[in-house]
ZAMARGU-4260 file (C-alpha; in steps of 0.2 Angstrom, whole numbers, plus 5000, padded with zeros to 4 digits):
<rodrens>
0) 5048/4927/5157 | 5062/4939/5153 | 5060/4957/5159 | 5056/4970/5146 | 5073/4978/5149
5) 5081/4962/5141 | 5075/4968/5123 | 5090/4972/5114 | 5093/4988/5104 | 5103/5003/5101
10) 5103/5017/5114 | 5095/5034/5110 | 5105/5048/5103 | 5114/5057/5117 | 5107/5074/5114
15) 5090/5072/5107 | 5084/5056/5116 | 5068/5048/5111 | 5065/5062/5098 | 5081/5057/5090
20) 5076/5039/5089 | 5061/5044/5079 | 5071/5055/5068 | 5083/5041/5064 | 5068/5030/5059
25) 5059/5043/5048 | 5075/5048/5039 | 5077/5031/5031 | 5064/5018/5038 | 5069/5004/5026
30) 5088/5005/5030 | 5084/5008/5048 | 5073/4992/5050 | 5086/4982/5040 | 5100/4987/5051
35) 5090/4984/5067 | 5086/4966/5061 | 5104/4963/5056 | 5112/4969/5072 | 5099/4964/5085
40) 5088/4950/5079 | 5069/4948/5077 | 5064/4958/5093 | 5072/4975/5095 | 5069/4991/5105
45) 5079/5006/5099 | 5080/5020/5112 | 5078/5009/5127 | 5063/5005/5138 | 5047/5014/5135
50) 5050/5016/5116 | 5042/5007/5101 | 5046/4989/5099 | 5051/4981/5082 | 5046/4963/5079
55) 5051/4954/5063 | 5047/4937/5056 | 5032/4926/5053 | 5029/4921/5071 | 5028/4938/5077
60) 5018/4943/5062 | 5005/4930/5066 | 5004/4935/5084 | 5001/4953/5080 | 4989/4950/5066
65) 4979/4936/5071 | 4974/4941/5089 | 4963/4956/5085 | 4956/4956/5103 | 4973/4960/5111
70) 4982/4969/5097 | 4974/4984/5089 | 4978/4995/5075 | 4987/5011/5082 | 4974/5025/5084
75) 4977/5035/5068 | 4966/5048/5076 | 4979/5051/5090 | 4986/5066/5083 | 4969/5072/5076
80) 4960/5085/5087 | 4942/5079/5091 | 4928/5088/5081 | 4940/5092/5066 | 4938/5086/5048
85) 4955/5077/5051 | 4948/5067/5065 | 4932/5062/5055 | 4942/5057/5040 | 4951/5044/5050
90) 4935/5035/5056 | 4935/5021/5043 | 4938/5002/5044 | 4957/5004/5046 | 4955/5014/5062
95) 4942/5002/5069 | 4946/4987/5081 | 4937/4973/5090 | 4919/4970/5088 | 4916/4986/5079
100) 4929/4981/5066 | 4921/4964/5063 | 4904/4971/5061 | 4909/4985/5049 | 4920/4973/5039
105) 4905/4961/5037 | 4894/4975/5031 | 4907/4980/5018 | 4912/4963/5011 | 4898/4962/4998
110) 4906/4977/4989 | 4922/4966/4987 | 4916/4949/4984 | 4923/4940/4969 | 4909/4942/4956
115) 4907/4960/4960 | 4926/4963/4959 | 4926/4954/4942 | 4912/4966/4937 | 4924/4981/4939
120) 4935/4975/4925 | 4926/4984/4912 | 4929/5001/4921 | 4947/4996/4924 | 4949/4993/4905
125) 4941/5009/4901 | 4952/5019/4912 | 4968/5010/4906 | 4963/5013/4888 | 4958/5032/4891
130) 4973/5035/4902 | 4986/5028/4889 | 4978/5032/4872 | 4988/5047/4869 | 5005/5039/4874
135) 5017/5039/4859 | 5033/5030/4855 | 5048/5041/4859 | 5041/5052/4873 | 5046/5051/4891
140) 5033/5047/4904 | 5035/5046/4923 | 5027/5029/4927 | 5026/5033/4945 | 5015/5048/4941
145) 5006/5039/4927 | 5002/5024/4938 | 4996/5035/4952 | 4984/5044/4940 | 4978/5028/4933
150) 4974/5020/4949 | 4966/5036/4956 | 4954/5036/4941 | 4950/5018/4943 | 4946/5019/4962
155) 4936/5035/4958 | 4925/5026/4945 | 4924/5010/4956 | 4919/5020/4972 | 4908/5034/4966
160) 4904/5029/4948 | 4911/5046/4941 | 4917/5046/4923 | 4923/5064/4921 | 4942/5063/4920
165) 4944/5081/4925 | 4934/5079/4941 | 4943/5062/4945 | 4960/5071/4943 | 4955/5086/4954
170) 4948/5075/4968 | 4962/5062/4967 | 4975/5076/4967 | 4967/5084/4983 | 4967/5067/4992
175) 4984/5063/4987 | 4991/5079/4994 | 4981/5076/5010 | 4988/5059/5012 | 5006/5064/5009
180) 5005/5078/5021 | 4997/5067/5035 | 5011/5054/5032 | 5025/5066/5033 | 5037/5066/5047
185) 5035/5085/5052 | 5016/5082/5055 | 5020/5067/5067 | 5035/5075/5075 | 5026/5091/5079
190) 5007/5088/5079 | 5002/5105/5085 | 4989/5118/5078 | 5001/5132/5077 | 5002/5145/5063
195) 5014/5141/5048 | 5016/5123/5053 | 5013/5108/5042 | 5000/5102/5055 | 4990/5118/5053
200) 4990/5116/5034 | 4984/5098/5036 | 4969/5103/5046 | 4964/5116/5033 | 4967/5103/5019
205) 4956/5091/5028 | 4942/5103/5028 | 4943/5103/5009 | 4944/5084/5008 | 4929/5082/5019
210) 4918/5094/5009 | 4922/5085/4993 | 4918/5068/4999 | 4902/5074/5007 | 4897/5082/4991
215) 4900/5066/4981 | 4890/5056/4994 | 4875/5068/4992 | 4876/5067/4973 | 4875/5048/4974
220) 4859/5050/4985 | 4851/5062/4973 | 4855/5051/4957 | 4850/5034/4966 | 4860/5018/4967
225) 4872/5012/4954 | 4885/4998/4952 | 4899/5008/4962 | 4905/5003/4979 | 4897/5018/4987
230) 4880/5012/4982 | 4883/4995/4989 | 4889/5002/5005 | 4874/5014/5007 | 4863/4998/5005
235) 4874/4986/5015 | 4866/4977/5030 | 4872/4963/5041 | 4862/4947/5047 | 4855/4958/5062
240) 4848/4970/5049 | 4861/4984/5055 | 4868/4996/5042 | 4882/5009/5041 | 4879/5025/5050
245) 4882/5041/5040 | 4899/5044/5049 | 4904/5026/5046 | 4900/5028/5028 | 4910/5044/5026
250) 4925/5037/5035 | 4925/5021/5025 | 4924/5030/5009 | 4937/5042/5013 | 4950/5028/5018
255) 4945/5017/5004 | 4948/5031/4992 | 4965/5034/5000 | 4971/5016/5002 | 4963/5011/4985
260) 4976/5018/4974 | 4992/5021/4983 | 4997/5003/4986 | 4992/4998/4968 | 5001/5012/4960
265) 5017/5009/4969 | 5016/4990/4966 | 5014/4994/4947 | 5028/5006/4947 | 5040/4994/4956
270) 5035/4980/4944 | 5039/4990/4929 | 5055/4995/4936 | 5060/4977/4941 | 5055/4970/4924
275) 5066/4984/4915 | 5081/4978/4926 | 5078/4960/4921 | 5076/4959/4902 | 5076/4940/4901
280) 5061/4939/4913 | 5052/4954/4904 | 5055/4945/4887 | 5046/4929/4894 | 5032/4939/4901
285) 5029/4947/4885 | 5029/4930/4876 | 5016/4924/4888 | 5005/4938/4886 | 5006/4938/4867
290) 5003/4919/4866 | 4988/4919/4878 | 4979/4935/4874 | 4982/4935/4855 | 4980/4954/4854
295) 4964/4954/4864 | 4961/4963/4880 | 4965/4954/4896 | 4950/4949/4907 | 4948/4942/4924
300) 4945/4925/4917 | 4962/4926/4907 | 4973/4931/4922 | 4973/4914/4929 | 4980/4908/4912
305) 4995/4919/4914 | 5006/4910/4928 | 5022/4919/4924 | 5014/4936/4926 | 5006/4931/4942
310) 5024/4925/4948 | 5031/4942/4943 | 5018/4952/4953 | 5020/4941/4968 | 5039/4943/4968
315) 5038/4961/4965 | 5027/4963/4980 | 5039/4952/4990 | 5055/4962/4986 | 5048/4980/4986
320) 5031/4979/4995 | 5021/4995/4994 | 5017/4995/5013 | 5034/4990/5020 | 5029/4992/5039
325) 5014/4994/5050 | 5010/4994/5069 | 4999/4986/5082 | 4996/4992/5100 | 4994/4980/5115
330) 4977/4983/5123 | 4982/4973/5139 | 4999/4966/5145 | 5006/4954/5133 | 5020/4942/5129
335) 5030/4943/5113 | 5046/4932/5110 | 5047/4927/5128 | 5046/4945/5134 | 5033/4954/5144
340) 5026/4971/5139 | 5014/4983/5147 | 4997/4989/5140 | 4999/5002/5127 | 5016/4996/5120
345) 5017/4999/5101 | 5025/4986/5091 | 5030/4989/5073 | 5030/4974/5061 | 5037/4974/5043
350) 5033/4964/5028 | 5048/4972/5020 | 5060/4964/5032 | 5051/4948/5034 | 5051/4946/5015
355) 5070/4947/5015 | 5074/4934/5029 | 5086/4922/5021 | 5079/4907/5030 | 5062/4910/5022
360) 5068/4916/5004 | 5084/4910/4996 | 5094/4924/4989 | 5081/4936/4996 | 5088/4952/4988
365) 5086/4945/4970 | 5071/4946/4959 | 5067/4928/4955 | 5049/4925/4950 | 5054/4907/4947
370) 5054/4904/4965 | 5035/4904/4965 | 5034/4889/4955 | 5038/4878/4970 | 5038/4890/4985
375) 5024/4889/4997 | 5028/4902/5011 | 5023/4897/5029 | 5009/4907/5037 | 5013/4925/5039
380) 5029/4924/5030 | 5022/4933/5014 | 5011/4948/5019 | 5011/4962/5006 | 4993/4965/5011
385) 4994/4961/5029 | 4985/4945/5034 | 4973/4936/5045 | 4957/4945/5050 | 4964/4962/5046
390) 4970/4957/5028 | 4967/4972/5016 | 4948/4971/5011 | 4953/4977/4994 | 4966/4964/4990
395) 4957/4955/4976 | 4952/4972/4968 | 4970/4978/4969 | 4977/4961/4962 | 4965/4962/4947
400) 4969/4980/4944 | 4988/4977/4944 | 4986/4961/4933 | 4975/4970/4920 | 4986/4985/4919
405) 5002/4975/4916 | 4994/4963/4904 | 4987/4978/4894 | 5002/4989/4893 | 5017/4976/4892
410) 5012/4970/4874 | 5010/4987/4868 | 5025/4996/4875 | 5043/4993/4879 | 5048/5004/4894
415) 5066/5010/4895 | 5072/5020/4910 | 5080/5037/4907 | 5099/5034/4909 | 5107/5043/4923
420) 5090/5046/4933 | 5092/5041/4951 | 5080/5028/4958 | 5080/5033/4977 | 5068/5026/4990
425) 5055/5036/4999 | 5043/5030/5012 | 5028/5040/5018 | 5011/5032/5018 | 5019/5019/5006
430) 5035/5015/4997 | 5038/5024/4981 | 5053/5030/4970 | 5058/5047/4977 | 5061/5056/4961
435) 5048/5047/4951 | 5052/5034/4937 | 5054/5042/4920 | 5053/5030/4906 | 5056/5031/4887
440) 5041/5024/4878 | 5044/5012/4863 | 5033/5002/4853 | 5035/4984/4858 | 5050/4980/4848
445) 5057/4967/4860 | 5074/4976/4861 | 5074/4972/4879 | 5089/4979/4889 | 5094/4985/4906
450) 5098/5003/4910 | 5112/5004/4923 | 5104/5008/4940 | 5109/5023/4950 | 5101/5027/4967
455) 5100/5020/4984 | 5086/5007/4979 | 5101/4998/4972 | 5106/4994/4990 | 5090/4984/4992
460) 5094/4973/4977 | 5106/4960/4970 | 5106/4964/4952
</rodrens>
C-alpha cells in the first residue's frame, strides 16, 4: 500500500490555503475537475494531505457507490444547526445511510414502481399541455425557466395531488429559492448564524419551507388518501409491518420535491440546446416522432417505439449531466486506487468527468446519439442518476417525464436560440445555463439551423 501522501495534486494557494482550494473548486467546478483529471489522473488530492479526494472513472465509481456500509453520503446536515427547520428539511432518503437507508428506501419503492409511474403520465400530459397552451410562434421563451416551471408543476401534482397552478408556482418558487441558497458557495464557505449573512437568510427561509410542507401534509390527511406519492408514503409499510415516522415522511417529501424537478428540468434544457446545435439530429428526431405518433400524444407505451429519442436523451445525459459530481465519506479506514485513507475522508466522484473519458467514449466531447446503437458501457461508466444501491429512486419517473415532454413539444415547435445570447455554465445543486436559455418559438416548419454558440459551455463541446 502507498501512503496517503502519494496522492498527486496541486498545492494549495500560498495565501489562503485550504480555503483557497475550496474557492478554486466552487468558482468553476466543471473546469476544475477536468483540469485535475487531465493533469493528475484518476485519483487526485488538491491542496495536499487532509483535503478532499477526487476519484474519477468506473472502477472508483463502483467502489464508492456499491459499498454502502463503508461509504456514506456526506452528511448534508453538517452545516445545519440541530433543532432548526434547515436540519429537519435534510432528514430524507438522500441523507440516510446503512440499514436505515435500506429500510426507508424499501418503504418508499411502491410509490415509484413501474405501473405507478406509468399512471402518472396523465398528470404529466395535463401539466405539459396547460403550461405550453399559451405559447405562440414568434415569441421568446427562456426554456431553462419554462422547463423548471413545468417540472415543478409535475412534481407538485405527483407528490401532493395539487392542481392549482398558482399554488404550485408559489410553493415551487419558494423551494427553488431555498435549494439555490443552500447550494451556494457563500453558505458553505461561511455557515454561521450571523446577521446579514446568506446562512442567516437560509435559516429563515427554511422555516417558511417547513411550514408550507407541513401544511400540505396536514391537508392531505384531512382530505384522505389519493393517487399521489404522499398518499402512498403515508400508507407505506415494509415486510415487518413498519411504517414511516412523521419526521421521516416530512424529510422524504421535502427532498423528493427538491430533487424531483431540478435534474429533470436541466436535462430537458440541455437536450433542447444540444438538438438546436445539431440540426441533422433534430430533423431525424422530429421525423421519428411524427411517423410514430401520427399527431397523437405520446404515452408511456409509445416511448419504447422511439429509439432515436431515447438515444438523444441518453447522449444528452452523458455529455451534460444535470448532477455533475457528488461525494462519499469513508466511515472506516479504506483503500482506493492502492492508497490508504483514514476514517472520515471525503471522496468526490464525477459522472461529468467519467462520461468524458476517451477510453470509455470515442470523441467524448461530441454529441453523437448514434453511439448508443452499439455502445454498452461497462458498469458504473454511465451514471447520470448515480448507480448501485443508491441509484436515484425517481429515475424512471424522471425518464418518463423527460421523454413525454420532448415528444410532446418537438413536433409542435421549432426552437431557435436567440443570437448573441451567451450560454455559460453554472453549477449549484445541479448544472444549468447561467443566463438561462432564451429561444424563439416557431411553428414546426422544419427549417432547422444552428445558431452560432457564444459562452463557456462551448469549451465542453466539439461542435
